N, CA, C and O atoms as a GROMACS GRO file, in nm:
protein
  400
    1UNK      N    1  -0.487  -2.930  -0.183
    1UNK     CA    2  -0.385  -2.866  -0.098
    1UNK      C    3  -0.465  -2.837   0.066
    1UNK      O    4  -0.560  -2.762   0.090
    2UNK      N    5  -0.400  -2.913   0.148
    2UNK     CA    6  -0.456  -2.907   0.276
    2UNK      C    7  -0.414  -2.764   0.336
    2UNK      O    8  -0.305  -2.708   0.316
    3UNK      N    9  -0.518  -2.717   0.410
    3UNK     CA   10  -0.512  -2.572   0.471
    3UNK      C   11  -0.461  -2.559   0.616
    3UNK      O   12  -0.508  -2.641   0.695
    4UNK      N   13  -0.386  -2.484   0.655
    4UNK     CA   14  -0.343  -2.486   0.809
    4UNK      C   15  -0.464  -2.478   0.895
    4UNK      O   16  -0.573  -2.437   0.854
    5UNK      N   17  -0.438  -2.524   1.025
    5UNK     CA   18  -0.556  -2.533   1.139
    5UNK      C   19  -0.601  -2.375   1.148
    5UNK      O   20  -0.523  -2.281   1.136
    6UNK      N   21  -0.739  -2.363   1.170
    6UNK     CA   22  -0.797  -2.228   1.178
    6UNK      C   23  -0.820  -2.133   1.080
    6UNK      O   24  -0.849  -2.014   1.097
    7UNK      N   25  -0.803  -2.209   0.949
    7UNK     CA   26  -0.801  -2.105   0.836
    7UNK      C   27  -0.973  -2.128   0.787
    7UNK      O   28  -1.043  -2.041   0.735
    8UNK      N   29  -1.010  -2.257   0.816
    8UNK     CA   30  -1.156  -2.285   0.744
    8UNK      C   31  -1.149  -2.383   0.644
    8UNK      O   32  -1.037  -2.429   0.626
    9UNK      N   33  -1.247  -2.431   0.568
    9UNK     CA   34  -1.249  -2.518   0.487
    9UNK      C   35  -1.302  -2.467   0.339
    9UNK      O   36  -1.347  -2.353   0.329
   10UNK      N   37  -1.297  -2.544   0.239
   10UNK     CA   38  -1.357  -2.539   0.114
   10UNK      C   39  -1.409  -2.671   0.067
   10UNK      O   40  -1.336  -2.764   0.034
   11UNK      N   41  -1.545  -2.674   0.065
   11UNK     CA   42  -1.615  -2.791   0.008
   11UNK      C   43  -1.697  -2.742  -0.094
   11UNK      O   44  -1.718  -2.622  -0.110
   12UNK      N   45  -1.750  -2.841  -0.169
   12UNK     CA   46  -1.819  -2.848  -0.298
   12UNK      C   47  -1.968  -2.909  -0.234
   12UNK      O   48  -1.990  -3.010  -0.168
   13UNK      N   49  -2.063  -2.796  -0.287
   13UNK     CA   50  -2.185  -2.851  -0.271
   13UNK      C   51  -2.249  -2.948  -0.369
   13UNK      O   52  -2.180  -2.954  -0.471
   14UNK      N   53  -2.356  -3.024  -0.374
   14UNK     CA   54  -2.394  -3.098  -0.460
   14UNK      C   55  -2.496  -3.021  -0.561
   14UNK      O   56  -2.550  -2.911  -0.542
   15UNK      N   57  -2.509  -3.105  -0.671
   15UNK     CA   58  -2.593  -3.033  -0.772
   15UNK      C   59  -2.547  -2.931  -0.871
   15UNK      O   60  -2.442  -2.868  -0.854
   16UNK      N   61  -2.616  -2.915  -0.963
   16UNK     CA   62  -2.559  -2.791  -1.055
   16UNK      C   63  -2.574  -2.676  -1.005
   16UNK      O   64  -2.686  -2.646  -0.964
   17UNK      N   65  -2.482  -2.593  -0.995
   17UNK     CA   66  -2.497  -2.449  -0.922
   17UNK      C   67  -2.395  -2.378  -1.002
   17UNK      O   68  -2.298  -2.431  -1.055
   18UNK      N   69  -2.427  -2.250  -1.005
   18UNK     CA   70  -2.363  -2.124  -1.051
   18UNK      C   71  -2.221  -2.141  -0.977
   18UNK      O   72  -2.118  -2.160  -1.042
   19UNK      N   73  -2.222  -2.133  -0.845
   19UNK     CA   74  -2.102  -2.150  -0.764
   19UNK      C   75  -2.112  -2.243  -0.675
   19UNK      O   76  -2.178  -2.225  -0.572
   20UNK      N   77  -2.047  -2.360  -0.702
   20UNK     CA   78  -2.058  -2.473  -0.626
   20UNK      C   79  -1.962  -2.478  -0.521
   20UNK      O   80  -1.988  -2.553  -0.427
   21UNK      N   81  -1.844  -2.404  -0.517
   21UNK     CA   82  -1.749  -2.419  -0.372
   21UNK      C   83  -1.809  -2.298  -0.290
   21UNK      O   84  -1.832  -2.181  -0.321
   22UNK      N   85  -1.824  -2.366  -0.176
   22UNK     CA   86  -1.837  -2.284  -0.054
   22UNK      C   87  -1.725  -2.269   0.035
   22UNK      O   88  -1.660  -2.370   0.062
   23UNK      N   89  -1.690  -2.150   0.088
   23UNK     CA   90  -1.596  -2.126   0.183
   23UNK      C   91  -1.645  -2.099   0.322
   23UNK      O   92  -1.720  -2.002   0.337
   24UNK      N   93  -1.612  -2.176   0.428
   24UNK     CA   94  -1.658  -2.155   0.554
   24UNK      C   95  -1.565  -2.190   0.685
   24UNK      O   96  -1.483  -2.282   0.690
   25UNK      N   97  -1.588  -2.119   0.763
   25UNK     CA   98  -1.520  -2.154   0.875
   25UNK      C   99  -1.593  -2.194   1.034
   25UNK      O  100  -1.699  -2.138   1.062
   26UNK      N  101  -1.542  -2.274   1.113
   26UNK     CA  102  -1.602  -2.315   1.254
   26UNK      C  103  -1.622  -2.204   1.332
   26UNK      O  104  -1.523  -2.136   1.362
   27UNK      N  105  -1.724  -2.174   1.367
   27UNK     CA  106  -1.770  -2.047   1.473
   27UNK      C  107  -1.776  -2.108   1.626
   27UNK      O  108  -1.769  -2.031   1.722
   28UNK      N  109  -1.787  -2.223   1.642
   28UNK     CA  110  -1.804  -2.283   1.766
   28UNK      C  111  -1.878  -2.403   1.758
   28UNK      O  112  -1.911  -2.454   1.652
   29UNK      N  113  -1.902  -2.445   1.863
   29UNK     CA  114  -1.980  -2.607   1.896
   29UNK      C  115  -2.089  -2.576   1.967
   29UNK      O  116  -2.098  -2.479   2.042
   30UNK      N  117  -2.195  -2.680   1.939
   30UNK     CA  118  -2.324  -2.679   2.024
   30UNK      C  119  -2.320  -2.822   2.072
   30UNK      O  120  -2.286  -2.917   2.001
   31UNK      N  121  -2.358  -2.831   2.205
   31UNK     CA  122  -2.363  -2.952   2.260
   31UNK      C  123  -2.535  -2.983   2.277
   31UNK      O  124  -2.625  -2.919   2.332
   32UNK      N  125  -2.532  -3.113   2.202
   32UNK     CA  126  -2.675  -3.182   2.187
   32UNK      C  127  -2.692  -3.249   2.341
   32UNK      O  128  -2.630  -3.351   2.372
   33UNK      N  129  -2.774  -3.187   2.424
   33UNK     CA  130  -2.792  -3.272   2.565
   33UNK      C  131  -2.867  -3.416   2.551
   33UNK      O  132  -2.843  -3.499   2.638
   34UNK      N  133  -2.947  -3.445   2.455
   34UNK     CA  134  -3.006  -3.572   2.462
   34UNK      C  135  -2.900  -3.659   2.401
   34UNK      O  136  -2.879  -3.766   2.459
   35UNK      N  137  -2.829  -3.629   2.291
   35UNK     CA  138  -2.715  -3.746   2.238
   35UNK      C  139  -2.595  -3.713   2.306
   35UNK      O  140  -2.508  -3.800   2.302
   36UNK      N  141  -2.566  -3.602   2.372
   36UNK     CA  142  -2.435  -3.591   2.428
   36UNK      C  143  -2.327  -3.579   2.343
   36UNK      O  144  -2.215  -3.615   2.381
   37UNK      N  145  -2.353  -3.520   2.201
   37UNK     CA  146  -2.245  -3.489   2.104
   37UNK      C  147  -2.229  -3.366   2.085
   37UNK      O  148  -2.311  -3.288   2.132
   38UNK      N  149  -2.121  -3.323   2.014
   38UNK     CA  150  -2.110  -3.188   1.976
   38UNK      C  151  -2.141  -3.152   1.813
   38UNK      O  152  -2.113  -3.217   1.713
   39UNK      N  153  -2.186  -3.071   1.823
   39UNK     CA  154  -2.215  -2.999   1.642
   39UNK      C  155  -2.161  -2.899   1.608
   39UNK      O  156  -2.190  -2.808   1.685
   40UNK      N  157  -2.077  -2.860   1.504
   40UNK     CA  158  -2.007  -2.764   1.460
   40UNK      C  159  -2.104  -2.632   1.413
   40UNK      O  160  -2.201  -2.647   1.339
   41UNK      N  161  -2.076  -2.546   1.449
   41UNK     CA  162  -2.160  -2.402   1.389
   41UNK      C  163  -2.061  -2.360   1.264
   41UNK      O  164  -1.941  -2.381   1.283
   42UNK      N  165  -2.094  -2.315   1.162
   42UNK     CA  166  -2.031  -2.260   1.043
   42UNK      C  167  -2.067  -2.124   1.009
   42UNK      O  168  -2.187  -2.094   1.014
   43UNK      N  169  -1.977  -2.031   0.972
   43UNK     CA  170  -1.988  -1.924   0.928
   43UNK      C  171  -1.972  -1.941   0.774
   43UNK      O  172  -1.875  -2.001   0.727
   44UNK      N  173  -2.061  -1.891   0.703
   44UNK     CA  174  -2.040  -1.909   0.541
   44UNK      C  175  -1.955  -1.765   0.506
   44UNK      O  176  -2.010  -1.655   0.520
   45UNK      N  177  -1.823  -1.778   0.461
   45UNK     CA  178  -1.764  -1.683   0.411
   45UNK      C  179  -1.832  -1.616   0.263
   45UNK      O  180  -1.868  -1.499   0.244
   46UNK      N  181  -1.836  -1.719   0.178
   46UNK     CA  182  -1.852  -1.682   0.056
   46UNK      C  183  -1.866  -1.828  -0.032
   46UNK      O  184  -1.842  -1.941   0.009
   47UNK      N  185  -1.915  -1.783  -0.170
   47UNK     CA  186  -1.918  -1.896  -0.277
   47UNK      C  187  -1.827  -1.847  -0.403
   47UNK      O  188  -1.801  -1.729  -0.428
   48UNK      N  189  -1.788  -1.947  -0.470
   48UNK     CA  190  -1.676  -1.937  -0.554
   48UNK      C  191  -1.717  -2.043  -0.676
   48UNK      O  192  -1.759  -2.155  -0.650
   49UNK      N  193  -1.701  -1.999  -0.801
   49UNK     CA  194  -1.705  -2.071  -0.913
   49UNK      C  195  -1.610  -2.192  -0.940
   49UNK      O  196  -1.646  -2.295  -0.997
   50UNK      N  197  -1.471  -2.165  -0.887
   50UNK     CA  198  -1.369  -2.257  -0.896
   50UNK      C  199  -1.292  -2.308  -0.763
   50UNK      O  200  -1.323  -2.229  -0.674
   51UNK      N  201  -1.221  -2.389  -0.721
   51UNK     CA  202  -1.166  -2.422  -0.611
   51UNK      C  203  -1.050  -2.329  -0.586
   51UNK      O  204  -1.038  -2.280  -0.474
   52UNK      N  205  -0.955  -2.297  -0.690
   52UNK     CA  206  -0.863  -2.204  -0.688
   52UNK      C  207  -0.921  -2.052  -0.617
   52UNK      O  208  -0.873  -1.993  -0.520
   53UNK      N  209  -1.019  -2.021  -0.686
   53UNK     CA  210  -1.075  -1.888  -0.604
   53UNK      C  211  -1.105  -1.887  -0.488
   53UNK      O  212  -1.072  -1.807  -0.401
   54UNK      N  213  -1.181  -1.997  -0.480
   54UNK     CA  214  -1.222  -2.018  -0.315
   54UNK      C  215  -1.099  -2.039  -0.204
   54UNK      O  216  -1.114  -2.010  -0.085
   55UNK      N  217  -1.004  -2.081  -0.244
   55UNK     CA  218  -0.889  -2.094  -0.152
   55UNK      C  219  -0.835  -1.935  -0.157
   55UNK      O  220  -0.792  -1.889  -0.051
   56UNK      N  221  -0.836  -1.860  -0.262
   56UNK     CA  222  -0.781  -1.713  -0.269
   56UNK      C  223  -0.872  -1.633  -0.170
   56UNK      O  224  -0.837  -1.536  -0.103
   57UNK      N  225  -0.994  -1.690  -0.172
   57UNK     CA  226  -1.091  -1.615  -0.055
   57UNK      C  227  -1.049  -1.639   0.083
   57UNK      O  228  -1.057  -1.557   0.175
   58UNK      N  229  -1.000  -1.772   0.092
   58UNK     CA  230  -0.985  -1.807   0.230
   58UNK      C  231  -0.866  -1.747   0.277
   58UNK      O  232  -0.860  -1.699   0.390
   59UNK      N  233  -0.751  -1.747   0.181
   59UNK     CA  234  -0.624  -1.695   0.228
   59UNK      C  235  -0.630  -1.550   0.256
   59UNK      O  236  -0.548  -1.496   0.330
   60UNK      N  237  -0.725  -1.486   0.198
   60UNK     CA  238  -0.721  -1.313   0.221
   60UNK      C  239  -0.817  -1.326   0.340
   60UNK      O  240  -0.798  -1.225   0.407
   61UNK      N  241  -0.898  -1.391   0.390
   61UNK     CA  242  -0.971  -1.377   0.516
   61UNK      C  243  -0.884  -1.417   0.611
   61UNK      O  244  -0.903  -1.369   0.722
   62UNK      N  245  -0.785  -1.498   0.598
   62UNK     CA  246  -0.683  -1.549   0.684
   62UNK      C  247  -0.611  -1.434   0.736
   62UNK      O  248  -0.575  -1.428   0.854
   63UNK      N  249  -0.590  -1.346   0.654
   63UNK     CA  250  -0.526  -1.227   0.708
   63UNK      C  251  -0.562  -1.148   0.818
   63UNK      O  252  -0.487  -1.081   0.889
   64UNK      N  253  -0.708  -1.164   0.827
   64UNK     CA  254  -0.792  -1.087   0.882
   64UNK      C  255  -0.808  -1.152   1.036
   64UNK      O  256  -0.835  -1.272   1.044
   65UNK      N  257  -0.794  -1.085   1.140
   65UNK     CA  258  -0.798  -1.171   1.297
   65UNK      C  259  -0.953  -1.229   1.302
   65UNK      O  260  -0.974  -1.349   1.317
   66UNK      N  261  -1.044  -1.146   1.290
   66UNK     CA  262  -1.189  -1.187   1.311
   66UNK      C  263  -1.281  -1.164   1.196
   66UNK      O  264  -1.287  -1.060   1.131
   67UNK      N  265  -1.356  -1.278   1.177
   67UNK     CA  266  -1.448  -1.265   1.071
   67UNK      C  267  -1.555  -1.177   1.090
   67UNK      O  268  -1.604  -1.111   0.998
   68UNK      N  269  -1.599  -1.172   1.224
   68UNK     CA  270  -1.712  -1.094   1.272
   68UNK      C  271  -1.710  -0.941   1.238
   68UNK      O  272  -1.801  -0.872   1.191
   69UNK      N  273  -1.554  -0.899   1.281
   69UNK     CA  274  -1.530  -0.784   1.276
   69UNK      C  275  -1.554  -0.720   1.123
   69UNK      O  276  -1.593  -0.604   1.107
   70UNK      N  277  -1.528  -0.800   1.029
   70UNK     CA  278  -1.523  -0.756   0.920
   70UNK      C  279  -1.665  -0.742   0.838
   70UNK      O  280  -1.692  -0.662   0.748
   71UNK      N  281  -1.751  -0.851   0.897
   71UNK     CA  282  -1.920  -0.852   0.876
   71UNK      C  283  -1.954  -0.728   0.928
   71UNK      O  284  -2.003  -0.656   0.841
   72UNK      N  285  -1.944  -0.666   1.059
   72UNK     CA  286  -1.998  -0.554   1.099
   72UNK      C  287  -1.942  -0.425   1.065
   72UNK      O  288  -2.016  -0.328   1.083
   73UNK      N  289  -1.802  -0.400   1.011
   73UNK     CA  290  -1.748  -0.301   0.951
   73UNK      C  291  -1.808  -0.276   0.807
   73UNK      O  292  -1.832  -0.162   0.768
   74UNK      N  293  -1.833  -0.406   0.718
   74UNK     CA  294  -1.929  -0.380   0.613
   74UNK      C  295  -2.042  -0.328   0.635
   74UNK      O  296  -2.072  -0.234   0.560
   75UNK      N  297  -2.133  -0.365   0.733
   75UNK     CA  298  -2.276  -0.350   0.749
   75UNK      C  299  -2.271  -0.201   0.812
   75UNK      O  300  -2.365  -0.125   0.786
   76UNK      N  301  -2.170  -0.158   0.887
   76UNK     CA  302  -2.194  -0.024   0.947
   76UNK      C  303  -2.165   0.085   0.865
   76UNK      O  304  -2.210   0.195   0.894
   77UNK      N  305  -2.086   0.067   0.752
   77UNK     CA  306  -2.054   0.171   0.673
   77UNK      C  307  -2.118   0.194   0.540
   77UNK      O  308  -2.064   0.177   0.431
   78UNK      N  309  -2.240   0.235   0.563
   78UNK     CA  310  -2.363   0.256   0.471
   78UNK      C  311  -2.296   0.406   0.420
   78UNK      O  312  -2.204   0.473   0.468
   79UNK      N  313  -2.385   0.430   0.300
   79UNK     CA  314  -2.366   0.560   0.261
   79UNK      C  315  -2.400   0.693   0.345
   79UNK      O  316  -2.333   0.796   0.336
   80UNK      N  317  -2.496   0.678   0.414
   80UNK     CA  318  -2.534   0.776   0.482
   80UNK      C  319  -2.444   0.803   0.616
   80UNK      O  320  -2.450   0.911   0.674
   81UNK      N  321  -2.369   0.705   0.656
   81UNK     CA  322  -2.276   0.710   0.761
   81UNK      C  323  -2.176   0.765   0.701
   81UNK      O  324  -2.119   0.856   0.761
   82UNK      N  325  -2.130   0.729   0.578
   82UNK     CA  326  -2.011   0.792   0.529
   82UNK      C  327  -2.044   0.958   0.494
   82UNK      O  328  -1.961   1.048   0.507
   83UNK      N  329  -2.132   0.969   0.464
   83UNK     CA  330  -2.186   1.116   0.434
   83UNK      C  331  -2.167   1.192   0.585
   83UNK      O  332  -2.106   1.298   0.593
   84UNK      N  333  -2.217   1.137   0.683
   84UNK     CA  334  -2.198   1.209   0.819
   84UNK      C  335  -2.039   1.199   0.877
   84UNK      O  336  -1.992   1.289   0.947
   85UNK      N  337  -1.970   1.088   0.842
   85UNK     CA  338  -1.840   1.095   0.899
   85UNK      C  339  -1.740   1.178   0.808
   85UNK      O  340  -1.644   1.231   0.863
   86UNK      N  341  -1.759   1.192   0.654
   86UNK     CA  342  -1.723   1.273   0.571
   86UNK      C  343  -1.704   1.413   0.593
   86UNK      O  344  -1.610   1.481   0.552
   87UNK      N  345  -1.828   1.458   0.678
   87UNK     CA  346  -1.828   1.608   0.729
   87UNK      C  347  -1.716   1.640   0.832
   87UNK      O  348  -1.650   1.744   0.835
   88UNK      N  349  -1.709   1.560   0.894
   88UNK     CA  350  -1.559   1.554   1.009
   88UNK      C  351  -1.468   1.517   0.968
   88UNK      O  352  -1.380   1.507   1.054
   89UNK      N  353  -1.436   1.482   0.854
   89UNK     CA  354  -1.304   1.413   0.785
   89UNK      C  355  -1.274   1.276   0.835
   89UNK      O  356  -1.161   1.235   0.809
   90UNK      N  357  -1.358   1.191   0.906
   90UNK     CA  358  -1.344   1.077   0.969
   90UNK      C  359  -1.352   0.954   0.839
   90UNK      O  360  -1.314   0.839   0.862
   91UNK      N  361  -1.396   0.987   0.728
   91UNK     CA  362  -1.433   0.888   0.643
   91UNK      C  363  -1.305   0.795   0.608
   91UNK      O  364  -1.311   0.677   0.576
   92UNK      N  365  -1.203   0.864   0.620
   92UNK     CA  366  -1.067   0.780   0.570
   92UNK      C  367  -1.038   0.665   0.694
   92UNK      O  368  -0.964   0.568   0.676
   93UNK      N  369  -1.095   0.688   0.801
   93UNK     CA  370  -1.057   0.571   0.912
   93UNK      C  371  -1.141   0.456   0.903
   93UNK      O  372  -1.121   0.354   0.969
   94UNK      N  373  -1.253   0.475   0.805
   94UNK     CA  374  -1.332   0.347   0.798
   94UNK      C  375  -1.252   0.258   0.709
   94UNK      O  376  -1.206   0.301   0.603
   95UNK      N  377  -1.230   0.110   0.757
   95UNK     CA  378  -1.163   0.012   0.667
   95UNK      C  379  -1.261  -0.025   0.554
   95UNK      O  380  -1.379  -0.047   0.580
   96UNK      N  381  -1.211  -0.031   0.425
   96UNK     CA  382  -1.293  -0.081   0.306
   96UNK      C  383  -1.209  -0.181   0.278
   96UNK      O  384  -1.091  -0.166   0.246
   97UNK      N  385  -1.277  -0.304   0.292
   97UNK     CA  386  -1.213  -0.455   0.264
   97UNK      C  387  -1.253  -0.488   0.134
   97UNK      O  388  -1.374  -0.498   0.115
   98UNK      N  389  -1.162  -0.508   0.024
   98UNK     CA  390  -1.182  -0.577  -0.099
   98UNK      C  391  -1.094  -0.703  -0.107
   98UNK      O  392  -0.974  -0.696  -0.077
   99UNK      N  393  -1.148  -0.812  -0.144
   99UNK     CA  394  -1.100  -0.915  -0.164
   99UNK      C  395  -1.027  -0.949  -0.274
   99UNK      O  396  -0.937  -1.032  -0.263
  100UNK      N  397  -1.063  -0.880  -0.412
  100UNK     CA  398  -1.019  -0.897  -0.516
  100UNK      C  399  -0.976  -0.759  -0.600
  100UNK      O  400  -0.928  -0.768  -0.713
   0.00000   0.00000   0.00000
């Protein structure tokens, strides 16, 4: 199944692995000054056991606007931060993201 532009890609890694399918998205490009070519930077979103579950991950992530915002909200919403915010009643405003 071909994915639309901007969604990312699902590729299979070589070797015998527990989760061989990797879900990744292009973050940007680096220009190599010596060769004069561009190289893609990838953000690895996750790993999956089957191709179908990897495409589910990429479809869920496509609903979100920016992958970096998801990573930052997951890192900042620690238990100590939730305890501090729960005192003021703000804990409900932190987005909790679950893929499955």
